[in-house]
C-alpha positions as CSV (number, residue, x, y, z in Angstrom):
1,X,18.2,3.6,8.5
2,X,19.1,6.5,6.8
3,X,16.6,6.2,4.2
4,X,14.3,7.3,7.0
5,X,16.2,10.1,8.4
6,X,16.1,12.0,4.7
7,X,12.1,11.8,4.8
8,X,12.2,13.9,8.2
9,X,15.2,16.4,6.6
10,X,12.9,17.0,3.4
11,X,9.9,17.0,5.8
12,X,11.5,19.8,8.3
13,X,12.4,21.6,4.5
14,X,9.2,21.7,3.0
15,X,7.4,23.3,6.5
16,X,10.3,25.9,6.3
17,X,9.8,26.7,2.2
18,X,6.2,26.3,2.9
19,X,6.3,29.1,5.6
20,X,8.4,31.1,3.4
21,X,5.9,31.2,0.4
22,X,8.2,29.1,-1.6
23,X,4.8,26.7,-2.9
24,X,7.5,24.7,-5.4
25,X,10.7,23.6,-3.4
26,X,8.0,23.0,-0.3
27,X,5.8,20.5,-2.4
28,X,10.0,18.9,-4.2
29,X,10.6,18.3,-0.5
30,X,6.8,16.5,0.6
31,X,7.3,14.3,-2.8
32,X,10.6,13.3,-1.2
33,X,9.2,12.9,2.7
34,X,6.4,10.6,1.7
35,X,7.0,7.1,3.4
36,X,5.7,4.4,1.1
37,X,6.3,1.5,3.2
38,X,3.3,1.5,5.6
39,X,1.2,2.2,2.4
40,X,2.3,-1.0,0.7
41,X,2.2,-2.8,4.0
42,X,-1.3,-1.8,4.3
43,X,-2.2,-2.9,0.5
44,X,-0.5,-6.5,1.0
45,X,-2.0,-7.1,3.8
46,X,-5.5,-6.3,2.0
47,X,-4.5,-9.0,-0.3
48,X,-4.8,-6.6,-3.3
49,X,-2.3,-7.0,-6.3
50,X,1.2,-4.9,-6.1
51,X,3.9,-4.4,-8.2
52,X,6.7,-1.6,-7.3
53,X,9.0,-2.1,-10.9
54,X,11.9,-3.5,-10.2
55,X,13.7,-1.2,-12.5
56,X,12.2,1.6,-14.8
57,X,8.5,2.2,-13.3
58,X,7.5,3.6,-17.6
59,X,8.8,0.2,-18.6
60,X,7.2,-2.1,-16.0
61,X,3.7,-0.1,-16.6
62,X,4.2,-0.7,-20.6
63,X,4.5,-4.0,-20.2
64,X,1.9,-4.7,-17.5
65,X,-0.3,-2.3,-20.0
66,X,0.5,-3.8,-22.8
67,X,-2.1,-1.0,-24.4
68,X,-1.4,1.7,-27.2
69,X,-3.4,4.2,-25.4
70,X,-1.6,6.5,-23.3
71,X,-3.7,8.9,-20.7
72,X,-1.2,11.7,-20.4
73,X,-0.8,14.5,-17.2
74,X,-4.3,12.6,-15.7
75,X,-5.0,14.8,-13.0
76,X,-6.9,14.2,-9.5
77,X,-10.4,15.4,-11.1
78,X,-9.5,12.5,-14.0
79,X,-9.1,14.1,-16.5
80,X,-6.1,13.5,-18.7
81,X,-5.3,13.8,-22.3
82,X,-4.7,10.5,-24.8
83,X,-2.2,9.8,-27.2
84,X,-2.4,7.3,-29.5
85,X,0.4,6.1,-32.5
86,X,-2.7,6.5,-35.3
87,X,-3.3,9.5,-33.7
88,X,-0.3,11.3,-34.9
89,X,-1.7,11.4,-38.6
90,X,-3.8,14.2,-37.0
91,X,-1.3,16.2,-36.2
92,X,-1.7,19.5,-38.1
93,X,1.3,21.9,-36.3
94,X,3.8,19.1,-37.7
95,X,3.5,16.6,-40.0
96,X,4.2,12.9,-39.1
97,X,2.5,11.5,-42.3
98,X,5.6,9.0,-43.3
99,X,7.6,8.8,-40.1
100,X,7.6,5.2,-39.1
101,X,7.5,4.1,-35.0
102,X,11.3,3.7,-34.9
103,X,11.3,6.7,-36.7
104,X,9.3,8.8,-34.2
105,X,11.3,6.5,-31.0
106,X,14.5,8.0,-32.6
107,X,13.6,11.7,-33.3
108,X,12.7,11.5,-29.5
109,X,16.1,10.6,-28.5
110,X,18.1,12.9,-30.6
111,X,15.8,16.1,-29.2
112,X,16.9,14.6,-25.8
113,X,15.5,12.0,-23.2
114,X,16.4,10.6,-19.5
115,X,19.2,8.0,-21.1
116,X,21.0,10.4,-23.8
117,X,21.2,14.6,-23.6
118,X,20.8,16.3,-26.5
119,X,23.0,17.5,-28.6
120,X,24.3,21.7,-28.3
121,X,20.8,23.3,-30.2
122,X,18.6,20.7,-30.8
123,X,15.6,21.1,-30.3
124,X,12.6,18.6,-31.1
125,X,11.8,20.4,-33.9
126,X,15.0,20.5,-35.6
127,X,15.4,16.9,-34.5
128,X,11.9,16.3,-36.3
129,X,13.0,17.8,-39.4
130,X,16.4,16.0,-39.4
131,X,14.4,12.7,-38.9
132,X,11.9,13.4,-41.5
133,X,15.3,13.9,-44.3
134,X,17.5,11.5,-43.3
135,X,14.8,8.6,-42.3
136,X,17.8,7.3,-39.1
137,X,19.9,8.3,-36.5
138,X,22.2,7.3,-38.5
139,X,22.6,9.0,-41.0
140,X,21.6,12.4,-39.2
141,X,24.8,11.6,-37.1
142,X,27.1,11.6,-40.0
143,X,25.3,14.7,-41.2
144,X,25.9,16.6,-38.6
145,X,29.7,15.5,-38.7
146,X,30.0,16.1,-42.0
147,X,28.5,20.2,-41.2
148,X,31.5,20.3,-38.3
149,X,29.2,19.7,-35.7
150,X,31.0,19.0,-31.8
151,X,29.8,15.4,-31.2
152,X,31.2,13.4,-28.5
153,X,33.0,10.0,-29.4
154,X,30.8,8.1,-28.1
155,X,27.2,9.3,-28.8
156,X,26.3,6.9,-31.4
157,X,27.3,4.8,-28.9
158,X,24.8,6.0,-26.9
159,X,22.1,6.3,-29.2
160,X,22.2,2.7,-30.0
161,X,22.1,1.9,-26.2
162,X,18.9,4.7,-25.5
163,X,16.7,2.9,-28.6
164,X,17.3,-0.7,-26.9
165,X,16.7,0.0,-23.4
166,X,13.8,2.0,-25.1
167,X,12.8,-1.4,-26.7
168,X,13.9,-3.7,-24.6
169,X,14.1,-2.6,-20.9
170,X,14.2,-5.5,-18.7
171,X,10.9,-6.0,-16.7
172,X,9.2,-8.2,-13.8
173,X,6.9,-10.7,-15.7
174,X,4.1,-11.0,-12.5
175,X,2.6,-14.6,-14.1
176,X,6.0,-16.2,-14.5
177,X,7.8,-14.4,-11.3
178,X,10.7,-14.0,-14.0
179,X,12.7,-11.1,-14.7
180,X,12.3,-10.2,-19.2
181,X,12.6,-8.4,-21.6
182,X,10.2,-5.6,-22.1
183,X,10.0,-7.3,-26.0
184,X,12.1,-10.2,-28.0
185,X,15.4,-9.3,-28.1
186,X,17.5,-9.5,-31.6
187,X,20.0,-12.0,-31.3
188,X,23.2,-9.7,-33.0
189,X,23.2,-6.6,-30.6
190,X,26.0,-8.5,-28.4
191,X,25.7,-9.9,-25.1
192,X,26.7,-6.6,-22.1
193,X,23.4,-5.7,-21.6
194,X,23.5,-4.3,-18.0
195,X,22.6,-1.1,-19.4
196,X,19.0,-2.8,-19.8
197,X,18.8,-3.7,-15.9
198,X,21.2,-6.0,-14.6
199,X,21.2,-9.9,-15.2
200,X,19.5,-11.9,-13.5
201,X,21.8,-13.8,-11.6
202,X,20.4,-15.7,-8.6
203,X,20.8,-13.0,-6.2
204,X,19.8,-10.5,-8.8
205,X,16.4,-12.3,-9.7
206,X,15.6,-12.8,-5.9
207,X,16.0,-9.6,-5.0
208,X,14.2,-8.1,-8.0
209,X,11.4,-10.5,-7.1
210,X,11.5,-8.8,-3.8
211,X,11.3,-5.2,-5.2
212,X,7.9,-6.1,-7.0
213,X,6.8,-8.1,-4.0
214,X,7.2,-5.2,-2.2
215,X,9.0,-7.2,0.3
216,X,12.0,-5.7,-0.9
217,X,12.7,-1.5,-0.3
218,X,13.8,-0.3,-4.0
219,X,16.7,2.0,-2.2
220,X,18.3,-0.2,0.7
221,X,17.0,-3.6,-0.8
222,X,16.5,-4.8,3.2
223,X,12.8,-6.0,3.9
224,X,10.7,-3.1,4.9
225,X,10.5,-2.0,8.8
226,X,6.7,-2.1,9.3
227,X,5.5,-5.0,11.7
228,X,1.2,-5.2,12.6
229,X,0.1,-2.5,9.8
230,X,-3.4,-1.3,9.9
231,X,-4.9,1.7,8.4
232,X,-4.6,3.8,11.8
233,X,-1.2,2.7,11.5
234,X,-0.8,4.3,7.7
235,X,-2.1,7.8,9.7
236,X,0.0,7.7,12.2
237,X,2.6,7.8,10.0
238,X,1.6,10.1,7.7
239,X,2.4,13.9,7.6
240,X,-0.6,16.0,8.1
241,X,-0.4,18.5,5.7
242,X,-2.5,21.1,5.8
243,X,-6.4,20.6,5.3
244,X,-8.2,20.9,2.1
245,X,-11.5,20.3,0.1
246,X,-11.2,18.8,-2.6
247,X,-14.7,19.2,-3.7
248,X,-14.1,23.0,-4.1
249,X,-11.3,22.9,-6.1
250,X,-13.6,20.2,-8.4
251,X,-14.1,21.2,-12.2
252,X,-17.4,20.7,-13.4
253,X,-16.6,19.2,-16.8
254,X,-19.3,19.6,-19.4
255,X,-20.3,16.7,-21.5
256,X,-22.4,17.4,-24.4
257,X,-25.8,16.2,-23.7
258,X,-27.4,13.2,-25.4
259,X,-31.0,13.6,-27.0
260,X,-32.6,10.6,-26.4
261,X,-36.0,9.2,-24.4
262,X,-33.8,8.6,-21.0
263,X,-32.5,12.3,-20.6
264,X,-35.8,13.4,-21.7
265,X,-37.1,11.4,-18.7
266,X,-34.9,12.2,-16.4
267,X,-34.8,16.2,-17.5
268,X,-34.8,18.5,-14.5
269,X,-38.8,20.0,-13.7
270,X,-39.2,23.0,-15.8
271,X,-40.1,26.0,-13.7
272,X,-43.5,25.8,-15.1
273,X,-44.0,22.3,-13.6
274,X,-43.1,23.3,-10.2
275,X,-45.9,26.0,-10.1
276,X,-49.5,24.6,-8.1
277,X,-52.0,23.4,-10.4
278,X,-54.8,25.7,-10.9
279,X,-58.0,24.5,-12.4
280,X,-58.9,26.3,-15.7
281,X,-61.1,29.0,-16.2
282,X,-64.5,28.2,-18.2
283,X,-64.9,30.6,-21.2
284,X,-67.8,31.6,-22.6
285,X,-67.0,29.3,-25.6
286,X,-66.3,26.5,-23.1
287,X,-70.1,26.7,-20.8
288,X,-70.5,24.4,-17.4
289,X,-73.3,22.4,-19.4
290,X,-77.2,22.5,-17.9
291,X,-77.4,19.9,-16.4
292,X,-74.0,20.4,-14.2
293,X,-74.9,24.0,-13.4
294,X,-74.7,23.1,-9.9
295,X,-71.5,21.9,-9.7
296,X,-67.9,24.3,-9.3
297,X,-65.7,24.1,-12.0
298,X,-63.0,22.2,-9.7
299,X,-66.0,19.8,-9.3
300,X,-67.1,19.2,-12.8
301,X,-63.2,18.7,-14.1
302,X,-63.4,15.9,-10.9
303,X,-66.5,14.2,-13.1
304,X,-64.8,14.6,-16.4
305,X,-61.6,12.8,-15.1
306,X,-63.6,9.6,-13.9
307,X,-65.5,9.9,-16.7
308,X,-62.2,9.1,-19.1
309,X,-61.6,6.5,-16.2
310,X,-64.5,4.7,-17.6
311,X,-63.8,5.0,-20.8
312,X,-60.3,3.9,-20.9
313,X,-61.4,1.3,-19.0
314,X,-64.2,-0.1,-21.0
315,X,-61.3,0.1,-24.5
316,X,-59.8,-4.3,-24.9
317,X,-56.6,-4.0,-23.6
């Protein structure tokens, strides 16, 4: 199959790049060499929940999570940066006071995104200043045209489609087993919505459903060619890269000490606590009583301890 041949070629390139010391190129080729089909089949064999995005993964994750929190750039140690829309007001370098969600979305698209390339010289800071001043993308585009900025004729229409894609892209609903929009679309946006994902005719619907359930290859649209899947098969078909010890790379996370009874109880023993017990010496101010003069200091302490136990036992509960 074509995909198998491409993966093998990328694996060969990755090994070659790594031998030449080009880690960035090697990493990129290693990613393209990964075959997920045995892993998908192995997960399905274990009857675990599995979903493959039939269109865009970001929109699918948004639909499944339905969360207003984002963990950005989470690494293998479980550390990342949390983003919330409500936290934007706390930003100090660029003030988002008075920004609506729509303004924020249009600012991001104006600065350049996957669905629309930015205009020449248009970065995030300039896009922020323009949206803050004019409040909407159509007014920004009108201002730029009056300022003799070269804008392609189709730019405004592509901008509108980018907004709709972020808001209403088609995703797979695992509960109803159907293709739906990420959010409800308004009635006045027209009928040509294939840029949100192909309209779910019967064949497209079945294909998207097969991809989402992991039955069909997302690229070839054909069933995965994996039989009798086991964990050994997954290991056998996984390229053997250089061995590394993740524990050696593990970062120590310094968490604030919780000052409560539990942490005091379970804290590490001090150096003094680890030393051997030594019986206290009898000072002149605390001589051994005359009637106990025949006892050694250690025997005297044992007698005192026994008397204390008897005294405690006599106290009513």
